[in-house]
C-alpha positions in Angstrom: -53.8 78.5 47.0 -54.1 75.1 47.3 -54.4 73.3 44.1 -56.3 70.1 43.9 -55.4 67.6 41.4 -57.6 64.8 40.7 -55.9 61.6 39.7 -56.9 59.9 36.6 -57.8 56.3 36.7 -55.4 54.1 34.9 -57.2 51.8 32.5 -57.0 48.2 33.6 -55.2 46.2 31.0 -55.3 42.5 31.5 -51.7 41.5 31.0 -51.2 38.3 29.2 -47.9 36.4 30.0 -45.4 37.0 27.2 -44.3 33.9 25.4 -40.6 34.0 24.6 -40.5 30.7 22.7 -40.0 32.4 19.3 -36.7 34.1 20.2 -35.4 30.9 21.8 -36.3 28.8 18.7 -34.5 31.4 16.6 -31.5 31.1 18.8 -31.4 27.3 18.7 -31.8 27.3 14.9 -29.0 29.9 14.6 -26.7 27.7 16.8 -27.5 24.6 14.7 -26.7 26.5 11.5 -23.5 27.8 13.0 -22.5 24.3 14.2 -23.1 22.8 10.8 -21.2 25.6 9.1 -18.3 25.2 11.5 -18.2 21.5 11.0 -18.3 21.9 7.2 -15.4 24.3 7.3 -13.4 22.1 9.7 -13.9 19.0 7.5 -13.1 21.0 4.4 -9.8 22.2 6.0 -8.9 18.6 7.0 -9.6 17.2 3.6 -7.6 20.0 2.0 -4.7 19.3 4.2 -4.9 15.6 3.6 -5.0 16.0 -0.2 -2.1 18.5 0.0 0.0 16.1 2.1 -0.8 13.1 -0.2 0.2 15.1 -3.3 3.4 16.2 -1.6 4.3 12.7 -0.7 3.6 11.6 -4.3 5.9 14.3 -5.6 8.7 13.2 -3.3 8.2 9.6 -4.4 8.3 10.6 -8.1 11.5 12.6 -7.5 13.1 9.6 -5.7 12.1 7.2 -8.5 13.5 9.6 -11.2 16.8 9.7 -9.4 16.8 5.9 -9.2 16.0 5.6 -12.9 18.9 7.9 -13.7 21.3 5.9 -11.5 20.2 2.7 -13.2 20.7 4.3 -16.7 24.2 5.3 -15.7 24.9 1.8 -14.4 23.5 0.3 -17.6 25.7 2.5 -19.8 28.7 1.5 -17.8 27.8 -2.2 -18.3 27.4 -1.7 -22.0 30.8 0.0 -22.2 32.3 -3.0 -20.3 30.7 -5.4 -22.7 32.0 -3.5 -25.6 35.5 -3.6 -24.1 35.4 -7.3 -23.5 35.0 -8.0 -27.2 37.8 -10.6 -27.7 38.4 -13.9 -26.0 41.7 -12.8 -24.4 39.8 -10.2 -22.2 37.2 -12.8 -21.3 40.0 -15.3 -20.3 41.7 -12.6 -18.2 38.5 -11.8 -16.3 37.7 -15.4 -15.7 41.2 -16.1 -14.3 40.9 -13.0 -12.0 37.7 -14.4 -10.6 39.3 -17.7 -9.7 38.5 -19.8 -12.6 41.1 -22.1 -14.1 42.1 -22.7 -17.7 41.4 -26.2 -18.9 44.6 -28.2 -19.8 45.0 -30.0 -23.0 44.6 -33.5 -21.5 41.0 -33.0 -20.3 38.7 -35.7 -21.5 34.9 -35.2 -21.7 32.9 -38.3 -21.2 29.2 -38.5 -22.0 27.3 -41.2 -20.3 23.7 -42.3 -20.6 22.1 -42.9 -17.2 19.5 -45.7 -17.1 16.0 -44.5 -16.6 14.4 -45.2 -13.2 11.6 -47.6 -13.3 8.5 -46.2 -11.8 6.1 -48.8 -10.4 2.5 -48.0 -10.5 0.6 -49.0 -7.4 -1.9 -51.8 -8.1 -5.3 -51.2 -6.7 -6.9 -54.1 -4.9 -10.5 -54.6 -5.8 -11.6 -56.9 -3.0 -8.7 -56.5 -0.5 -8.3 -54.3 2.5 -6.6 -51.0 1.7 -4.7 -50.9 4.9 -3.1 -54.3 4.3 -2.1 -53.2 0.8 -0.5 -50.1 2.1 1.4 -51.9 4.8 2.7 -54.5 2.3 3.9 -51.7 0.0 5.7 -50.0 2.8 7.4 -53.1 4.1 8.3 -54.4 0.7 10.4 -51.4 -0.1 
């Protein structure tokens, strides 16, 4: 009992080389989109952090200036109170003496004098002369 099996012929299929360009193009396009998206997210994060830091620094600056304004208001009120307390001439005299000023004595004479006005000579221009000679003569005649 021998069985004989005849082999079937395989059909001859001319195999064409497979072109894998399309998957590679899709991969490159996907990588480009991923890179652009990542870059966009990175730059968005950096800009957000920059704006946040700038706003925080402005907040600190505003708080510092408000403190300075309050300190100046307090100092201004203190000066106004000091001015109100120095209402009479005796207080003014006492403060002036404490700062090293002296009280004028009764025998002080005030003299007003009129000083003569200085004459200003206008330089004469020489029409036909040499400017260098004119300058030298003005320098040496002084």
